[in-house]
N, C-alpha and C positions, 0 to 999 in steps of 0.2 A: 325680575319680579314674576312670581307665579301666583295663581289664584288659590292653590292649596298644595300641601305636601304630597298628596297623592299623585300630582303631576310629576313631581320629582321622582317619586318611587317608580312610576311607569318609565321614566327616562332612564333610571339606573338599570332596570331590568333589561331594557332594550340595549343599553350600552354594554352590559355584561354579555349579552348574547352575541353582539357584534364583535366584541374583543375576544371572546372564546373562539369564534370562528377564525379570527385573524391570527391568533397566536397558536392555535391548535391544541389548546388545553383550557381547562376551566379557569375563567377569569372572574375575580370578585372585586368590585369597586370598594376600596377600603378607606377612602378619604372622608373626613368628618364634615358633615353638613349641619349648619345651624340656621334657625329661622327666627325672624323678627316680624311682628305684626305692624302693618302700616295701613293708613286710610288715604286713598287718593280718588279724585273724581275721574271717572272713565280711565282707569289705569290700563297701561299697555303690558299685559301679562304674556309670558312665554308659554307656548304649548309644550307637550312632552317631546316632540321631535326637535324643537329649538333648544330645549334643555339638554337633550342628548348630544347635540352638536357642540354646545359649549363645554360639556364634560369631556367629550372626545378630544377637543383641542387641548384640554388641560392634561390629559393622561398620555396622549399620543407621543409627546416628546420623550417619554421614558422607553419607547420602543424603536427598534430599527429593523430594516430588512437585512437578514443575515443568512447564514448557511448552517445546516445541520450535518454533522459527520456521522455516517452510519457504518458500523462494522458488523458484518455477517447479519445484516437486517435489523440490528439494534442500534438506537442512537447512543452516542457516547459523548458528544460535545457540540456546543453551538459556537460558531466562529464568524468572524467578520465577513469573509468572502472565500471563494474557492481557491484563490491564489495562496491564501494563508495556509490552508490545509496541504495543498500540493507542494509548496516550498518547504514546509516543515517535514513532510514525509520524505521528500528528496534529500533533505539535509541528514535525516536519520539514516537513510539507506547508504548515503555516501560515507558517513562516519563508520557505520558497522562494517561495510565492505573494506574500508581502509585497514581495519584490524586484521584482515585475512589476505592482504595484498601479496604476502610472501608465502602463502600456503595453498595457492591455487584453489581457493574456496570462493563461494558466492553466497550472499545473504539475500533471501527473498522473503516476501510477506505471504503467509498462507491465507490470510483472511480476504473476504470480499469487501471492498471499501466503496462506499457510495456517498456522494455529496449532494444534498438536496436544498433548494431554496426554502427559507422559513422566515418567520417574524418572531422576535423575542425581545425580552427586556434587555436594555443595554448592559445592565449589571450581570446578566447571564452569559454574555459573550466572553469566551475564553480568549486570552491573548496568545501570541505565538509561543512565548516561553512556557505558559501553562500547558498548551497542547503538546509541545515538545516533550515535557516531562511526563505527560500522561501516556504518550505513545511510545516513548523510548525506554520506559521502565526506569526513568531517572538516570539513564546511562549516558553521561556526557552533557554538554551544553551546546546551544545553538552556535553554529560556525559564524564567522564575521560576514561571509558572503550571504548566508541565509538571513542574518539580522538586517542587513542592508536591503535585501529583496523584500523582506516583510514590511519595512518602514514605508515602502512605496505602495503597499496594498492595504493600508489601514482603513478602518471602517469610515464610511461617510457620515458626517454629522447630520442630524435631523434638522430640517429648516423650521422656521417659525411662522410660516404662512398660516392663514386662518381661512380655509375655504368655507363656502356657505353650506355645503351638503356633505353627508357621510361619504358618499361615493367619491366626490371630488377630493375630500380629505385623504382617503386611502391613496388615491392616484398621486396627489401632490407630494405625499411623504414616501412614495415608492413602496407602500406596504400592500401585500396580497394575502388573501386567505390561503391556508395550507393545511396539510394533514400531519404536520410534525407532532410527534409525541414527545413530551419533555423527558429527558434522561434523568435517571435517579442515581445519585451517588457517583456521578462521572467526574467530579472535580476533586476526588480524594486521592488521585495518583494511583489508581488500580494498576498493578504491575502486569496484569494479564490481558490488557485491552487488545493488543495485537500479538500474534504468534509469528515470531521470526524463525524461519528455517534456514539453517546454514548447510549448504550442499558442498561436500568436500570429498576428495579421493584419498583413501587410505590403503596401504598395501601391507600384507603379512605373508610370511612363509608358513605354510601349513603342511602337516604330515598327510600323506596319502597312504592309508593302511593297506597292507598287502592282503590279497585274497587267498583262500585255501582251496586247492584243487585236489580232488580225490580220484585216484586211479584204482578201479576195482579189478580184482583178479581172483580166479578160482584156484590158483596155485596155493593159496593160503586159506586157513580156516577163518570163520567169522570171529571178529574180535582182534584179529591180527592187524596192527598198524605199524607202518614203517615210513619214516620221513625220508623220502628220496631227495628232496630239495628244500633247504631252509628258505623261509620267506624273508623278505626285506622291504621295509616301508620306503615309499617314494617321497618326493618333496615337490611342492608346487608354490609358485608365487601368485597370490591372488590379489587383485585390485578390486576394491569395494567402493561403491558410491554410498556415502554415509550422510544421512540427514539428521541434523540436530534441531530440535524445536526449543527455543529459549534456553539453549545450553544442554538439554537432555537428549540423548540419542533416541531418535524416533524410528528410524528404519536403516537397514543395511542390506545392500544388494550387490552381489558379485557381478562385475562387468567384464572382467578379463581373467583368464587363467593361463599361466605359463608353467608347464611341467619342467622342472630342472633336473629331477631324478625320477626315472620310471620305477614303479614298484616291481618287485620280483615275487611271483606267486609261490606260496608254499605248496609242495607236491607231496601228498601222502598216499602210499600204497595201502589199500584196504582189502583184507581177505573176505571172500564171499562163499567159500566152500563150507558146506554144512558140517557142523561139528558132530562126529559120530558118538554113539553111546559109549559111556565110560566103562566098558566091559571088555574082557579079552576076546579077540577074534579067533584065536587059535593059530594064527600065523604071525610071523615077525617081519617087520619092515626095517630097512636100513636106517639107523639113527641119524647118520649124516651121509652126504654124498662125497665120497673121497676114495682114494685107492688104498689098499692094505699095505702097510709098511712092515708089519710083523704078524705072522700067522699063529694059530693055535698049536701048542705042542712045545717040544724041546727047542731051545735056541741058545745062542751064545750072546751074552750081554754083560757089560761091566766087567769084562775080563774073566768070565766064567760061564758055566752052563746052568740053565734054569728051565723049569717047565712053565711055558707061557700059557696062562689059563684063559686067554681070550684073543681078541683081534685088536691090533692097533690100526686105526683108520686115520689117515692124514687129514688135517684141517687147520684152518687159521684161527688164532685166538679170537674169540667173540662170535664164531659161527654158531648158529642155533643147533641145538641137539634135540631130536624128537624122541618121544617114547616109542620103543619098538613095537609095543602092543599095549592095549588097555590094561589097567590094573590099579593097585593101590601102593602108594609110596610107603615103604617100611623103614627106609633110612635116607637121611639127607643131611650130610655134614662132612667133616674132615675125618679121613681114616688112613693114617700112616702113609705107606708108599703109594696108596691110591689117590692121595690128595683129596680134593673135593669129590665126594662120591654120592651117587644116588642109586638106591636099590628099589626095584618095582616088583611086587608079588603079583603074578598074573592069575592066581587062584586055580591053576590047573596043573600044579606041580612045577611050573616054570617060574624062575626069577631072572631078571636081567640087571646087569651092573653097568654103570656109566661113570668112568673115573677120569681124574686129572682135570676136572672142569675148572674154568676160571670163575664161573658164577653158577649158583644153584637157584632155580626159579620156582621150586615147589617145596612143599613141607610134608613132614610125616603125617600119614593118615589121609592125604589128599588123593582123590580118585582122578586118574588121568585117562585120556583116550589115546588111541594109536595115532602117532604123528604130532601130538601136543608138544610144544616147546617146553622142555623141563630144565634146560641149563644151556651154558655156553662152553664151547671148546676152550681148553686151556692147557697148562703144563704144570699144574700143581702136583705135589708129592714127588716120588722118584720118577723123573721123566727126562727124556733126552731132547724134547722139543714139543712144540704144540701139536697135540693129536688127541683122539678119543680112544681110550681103552674100553672095549665092550666085551662083556662076558654073558654067557647063558648058563644058568644052573637048572638042573632037573632033579627034583627031590634032593637038593643039597649036594649034588654032584655036578662038577663043571663038565660041560659038553662043548663040542666044537660048534660055534655059532653058524658056520657056513652050512651046516646040515639043516638049519631052520630059517635062515634069512631068505627072503623072496625079492 
């Protein structure tokens, strides 16, 4: 019995304040209250504090002391006790690690997990199966051992004692005020509550690309390149520590390298000699380095006498042939007994001929400098073997090359 409804309203406000502090979130008293008018002589009316105590006894049975599970600082579930959370997490980790028992892998949890005491509605407390599904992404079910362990750590029932004061009431029911913030949407089975990292070792054979080494020499002109040694890739066995987060590769770090085949460097000879101007110098250089096998003038060959209009210089097929002096190419092609032939006009009355080439490396109209590679020694046309036939013409008359070669 109360003297007025304002006494009840005052008690409700005080109750809501106390309950909000106890559960760590806004609490609203939602039970329906009805009033009836009565007349009594010297009635024994309850004051606001006494009304609050009666109301607290009525609502407190809906609440229990529990625990809140935090992941990376955010609340995700309310559970009966710490043992429930620990047993569920241990069961999940045991099951996930068993999947990799034959792969030398280990599953770890990346998140920071914290369990704090709290007070909450009994209906908000998640059971072990619900927590397992929430944290395991629905992967598997509780093991028999875990289920048995959890049955021994069930939530304690709230007693039905009725202490005289609010403070005594909190103490009797084992309830304490806390800073727990109620989670939102945590009972929906969110598959990303925890991040599981699988650490495993993987090995692959990887190619070690060969390097290119250049050897500079002033024996050859700029632009000249010659591969002295071919390169060859090597092979290495690499062992990686690979981390997968919830099945997706997160990082890969090489932890061991075993070279099974050493790479072989490619060696290229590179010319550094400055290229001269592409004009005649007035002097003639030897087109190849070799000894003379047939001189200028009369000679006996192929069973008869003939007049030899140049010099035959010994060489191996493929040896480079250089221009005897700078000038312009006036012929580059096949010419009867000369085989592959190059003619260079030196613009001072002189022309030089290079015959029996295996390959021509210039074209008509091209300006060349003294010493430039214009072709390769060969044995095309009428030839008795691999050599260079070299002629010097002066105003369309053949002359002895030995008079001009230096």
